[in-house]
C-alpha positions in Angstrom: 5.4 16.1 26.0 2.8 18.9 26.6 -0.8 18.0 26.7 -2.4 17.9 23.3 -6.2 18.6 23.2 -6.4 18.2 19.5 -8.6 15.2 18.4 -6.3 13.3 16.2 -7.3 10.9 13.4 -4.4 9.5 11.3 -3.8 7.6 8.1 -1.0 5.3 7.2 1.0 6.3 4.1 2.0 5.7 1.4 -1.2 4.0 0.2 -0.7 0.6 -1.4 -1.4 0.1 -5.1 -0.9 3.7 -6.2 2.3 5.2 -7.5 3.7 7.6 -4.9 3.4 10.7 -7.0 -0.2 9.8 -7.9 -1.3 10.0 -4.2 -1.2 13.7 -4.1 -4.9 14.3 -4.7 -5.8 12.0 -1.9 -3.3 13.5 0.6 -4.4 17.0 -0.3 -8.0 16.1 0.6 -7.3 14.6 4.0 -7.4 17.9 6.1 -10.8 18.7 4.7 -12.1 15.3 5.6 -10.9 15.7 9.2 -7.7 13.7 9.2 -5.0 15.4 11.2 -2.0 13.0 10.7 -0.2 10.8 8.3 2.1 8.1 9.6 4.6 6.2 7.5 6.4 2.9 8.1 9.6 1.3 6.9 10.0 -2.3 6.1 10.4 -3.5 2.5 8.5 -0.9 0.5 8.9 2.9 0.7 11.4 4.4 3.2 9.8 6.3 6.1 10.8 9.8 5.2 10.1 10.3 1.5 6.2 9.9 1.7 6.1 12.3 4.6 8.3 14.9 2.8 5.8 14.8 -0.1 2.8 15.1 2.3 4.4 18.0 4.0 4.1 20.0 0.8 0.9 18.6 -0.5 -1.0 19.1 2.8 0.8 21.7 5.0 -1.7 21.3 7.8 -1.0 17.6 8.5 1.2 16.3 11.3 3.8 13.9 10.0 5.0 10.8 11.9 7.2 7.8 11.4 5.9 4.5 12.8 8.5 3.3 12.7 12.1 3.9 11.7 14.3 0.9 12.8 17.1 1.9 15.2 19.5 -0.5 13.6 19.2 0.2 9.9 20.6 3.8 9.9 23.6 4.8 11.9 22.8 7.0 14.9 24.0 10.2 13.2 22.3 9.4 9.9 19.0 8.8 11.8 19.4 12.1 13.6 20.1 13.9 10.3 17.1 12.4 8.6 14.8 13.4 11.5 16.3 16.9 11.8 15.9 17.6 8.1 12.2 16.8 8.0 11.6 18.5 11.3 13.2 21.7 9.9 11.2 21.4 6.7 7.9 21.1 8.6 8.5 23.0 11.9 6.3 21.7 14.7 4.6 19.1 12.5 7.0 16.1 12.7 7.1 13.3 15.2 9.9 10.8 15.0 8.8 7.2 15.9 11.6 4.7 16.3 11.7 1.0 17.2 13.7 -2.1 17.1 11.8 -3.6 14.2 12.4 -7.4 13.8 15.2 -9.8 13.1 13.8 -10.4 9.6 14.1 -6.8 8.6 17.3 -6.0 10.5 19.3 -9.2 10.1 17.9 -11.1 7.1 17.2 -8.1 4.9 19.9 -5.6 6.0 22.7 -7.9 7.2 22.9 -6.2 10.6 23.0 -8.3 13.8 19.8 -8.0 15.8 21.4 -7.9 19.2 20.3 -6.4 22.6 17.2 -4.7 21.2 16.1 -3.1 24.5 19.5 -1.5 25.0 19.8 -0.4 21.4 16.4 1.4 21.7 17.4 3.0 25.0 20.8 4.1 23.7 19.2 5.5 20.5 16.7 7.5 22.5 19.4 9.0 24.7 21.6 9.9 21.7 18.6 11.5 19.8 17.8 13.7 22.7 21.2 15.2 22.6 21.7 15.2 18.9 18.3 16.8 18.0 19.0 19.5 20.6 22.2 20.5 18.7 24.6 19.2 21.3 28.0 17.8 20.5 27.8 14.1 21.3 30.9 12.1 22.3 29.5 9.1 24.2 30.1 5.4 24.6 26.7 3.7 24.9 26.2 0.0 25.6 25.4 -0.8 22.0 27.3 1.9 20.0 29.7 4.8 20.4 29.6 8.3 18.9 32.7 10.4 18.8 32.3 14.2 18.2 29.0 14.3 16.3 27.1 17.6 16.2 24.1 18.0 13.8 24.5 20.7 11.2 20.7 21.1 11.1 19.0 21.8 14.4 15.2 22.0 14.2 13.2 24.4 16.3 11.3 22.9 17.9 13.0 19.6 18.2 10.6 16.8 17.2 9.0 14.6 19.8 10.4 11.1 19.8 8.2 8.1 20.3 9.2 4.5 20.8 7.5 1.4 19.4 6.7 -0.9 22.3 4.9 -4.2 23.0 5.7 -5.6 26.4 6.2 -3.9 29.8 9.9 -3.3 29.6 9.8 -1.4 26.3 6.4 0.3 27.2 8.0 1.6 30.4 11.0 2.8 28.5 8.7 4.6 26.0 7.1 6.4 28.9 10.3 7.1 30.8 12.7 8.2 28.1 10.5 9.0 25.1 7.5 11.2 24.6 5.2 8.2 24.3 4.7 4.9 22.6 3.7 3.4 19.2 1.7 0.2 19.5 0.1 -2.2 17.0 -1.4 -5.6 16.5 -3.6 -5.4 19.6 -7.3 -5.0 20.2 -9.1 -2.0 21.6 -9.5 -3.8 24.9 -5.7 -4.6 24.9 -5.0 -0.9 25.0 -6.2 -0.8 28.6 -3.5 -3.4 29.4 -0.5 -1.6 27.8 -1.3 2.1 28.3 -0.7 2.1 32.1 2.9 1.0 31.6 3.5 4.0 29.3 1.8 6.4 31.7 4.1 5.4 34.5 6.4 8.0 32.8 3.7 10.7 32.8 0.0 11.1 32.2 0.5 13.2 29.0 2.5 10.7 27.1 1.2 10.1 23.5 0.1 6.7 22.4 -0.1 6.1 18.7 -1.8 2.9 17.4 -1.6 1.5 13.9 -5.0 -0.1 13.3 -5.6 -2.4 10.4 -9.0 -1.8 8.7 -10.8 -3.5 5.9 -14.0 -1.5 5.3 -16.7 -2.8 3.0 -15.4 -6.4 2.9 -17.9 -9.3 3.6 -17.1 -11.1 6.8 -15.8 -14.3 5.2 -13.4 -12.5 2.9 -12.3 -10.1 5.6 -11.6 -13.0 8.0 -9.6 -14.9 5.4 -7.4 -11.8 4.7 -7.1 -11.1 8.5 -6.0 -14.7 9.2 -3.2 -14.4 6.6 -2.0 -11.2 8.1 -2.2 -12.5 11.7 -0.3 -15.6 10.8 2.5 -13.6 9.1 3.0 -11.6 12.3 2.1 -13.8 15.2 4.7 -16.4 14.3 7.4 -13.8 14.6 9.0 -14.3 18.1 8.5 -10.7 19.3 4.8 -10.8 18.4 4.2 -14.2 19.8 5.7 -13.1 23.1 3.5 -10.0 23.0 0.3 -12.0 22.6 1.4 -14.5 25.3 1.7 -11.4 27.5 -1.8 -10.3 26.5 -3.2 -13.7 27.4 -3.8 -15.2 24.0 -1.7 -18.4 24.4 -4.8 -20.6 24.3 -6.2 -18.7 21.3 -3.0 -19.1 19.3 -1.9 -22.5 20.5 -3.4 -24.4 17.6 -1.9 -21.9 15.0 1.5 -22.0 16.6 1.5 -25.8 16.6 0.4 -26.2 13.0 2.8 -23.5 11.8 5.7 -25.2 13.6 4.7 -28.5 11.8 4.7 -26.8 8.5 1.0 -27.0 7.9 0.1 -23.5 6.9 -3.5 -24.3 5.9 -4.2 -25.8 9.3 -2.5 -22.9 11.0 -4.8 -20.4 9.4 -7.9 -22.4 10.2 -6.8 -22.6 13.8 -7.1 -18.8 14.4 -10.4 -18.2 16.1 -12.9 -15.8 14.5 -13.1 -13.7 17.6 -9.4 -13.0 17.5 -9.5 -12.0 13.9 -12.5 -9.7 14.6 -10.6 -8.1 17.5 -7.3 -7.5 15.7 -8.4 -6.6 12.2 -11.3 -4.3 11.9 -13.8 -5.1 9.1 -17.4 -4.5 8.1 -19.4 -1.5 7.0 -17.4 1.8 7.2 -19.6 3.2 10.0 -19.0 0.1 12.1 -15.3 0.3 11.3 -15.1 3.9 12.4 -16.9 3.1 15.6 -14.5 0.3 16.3 -11.5 2.7 15.8 -13.2 5.0 18.3 -13.0 2.2 20.9 -9.2 2.4 20.7 -9.4 6.1 21.5 -11.8 5.5 24.4 -9.3 2.9 25.7 -6.4 5.4 25.8 -5.0 5.8 22.2 -4.3 9.5 21.5 -3.7 9.0 17.8 -5.2 6.2 15.8 -3.3 5.6 12.5 -5.6 3.7 10.2 -3.8 1.3 7.9 -6.1 0.3 5.0 -5.7 -3.2 3.7 -5.5 -2.6 -0.1 -8.4 -3.4 -2.4 -9.0 -1.0 -5.3 -9.2 2.7 -5.1 -8.7 3.7 -1.5 -10.2 7.2 -1.8 -13.8 6.1 -1.2 -12.7 4.1 1.9 -10.7 7.0 3.2 -13.7 9.3 2.9 -16.0 6.8 4.5 -13.7 6.4 7.5 -13.2 10.1 8.1 -14.1 11.2 11.6 -17.6 12.5 12.1 
């Protein structure tokens, strides 16, 4: 990926609590506020591509990214076609972010075996490189086979492809075979731990971070919301392993024990304040913005702010705009 000197400031879309079509006025305003990117996700709400397609028309100056599309829930050819179509509709403005997602989304919600995630991510990256370049693909990968696929839409330029990554193996894969990494659920200081693994593949690799922000909440309310969010994620095996790698085993030991015993209230209470404050940004908008800047200083090239919903998001979006 070529070096990008643009100062990036992203927002996660679609915004919760507002019908998709009613988000137009906010999306149109983003470039004037200094936002450069919008990044979608795909779990159990909107798909990853539709909000970006709308944003591509509403605000033609924004860069569009998926963070992320699971590599399991679309077949390889369908994933390539979806990416190529949006890249062709918004030339030079689309970034495809893929990842393994989780066993809950892949297996429990979609009925697809969540097997060999590292290999599946690697194989998908290799297939996408060929498919998005317009090559005919006939290949037996470790986790799937493709026989004679050639994309009917070949975007020019081909979109960069980023890989969601948590621990060293996947972070190195993102740096080696993708154009960079997508990271989340980590502190600004944690970025200094994970970024070097990505940069083993090249100094100009992009690092996108989804950062959860609760501007304007009082501390007690923000920490209560943050604890519920943290518990929902950190008891998922991949995120537990991630934070063990980051050195938070002691911080989360009480929560993990109480959760395993079925005591949800005790699990929430066991999460230390300093962990909540590090992983979920809250406070006055100016302080929140400064906290996001710490991620950039630590090595994030594109912060993607994810607002935790509470009322009309427009004032919060304006307050968090870069200065």
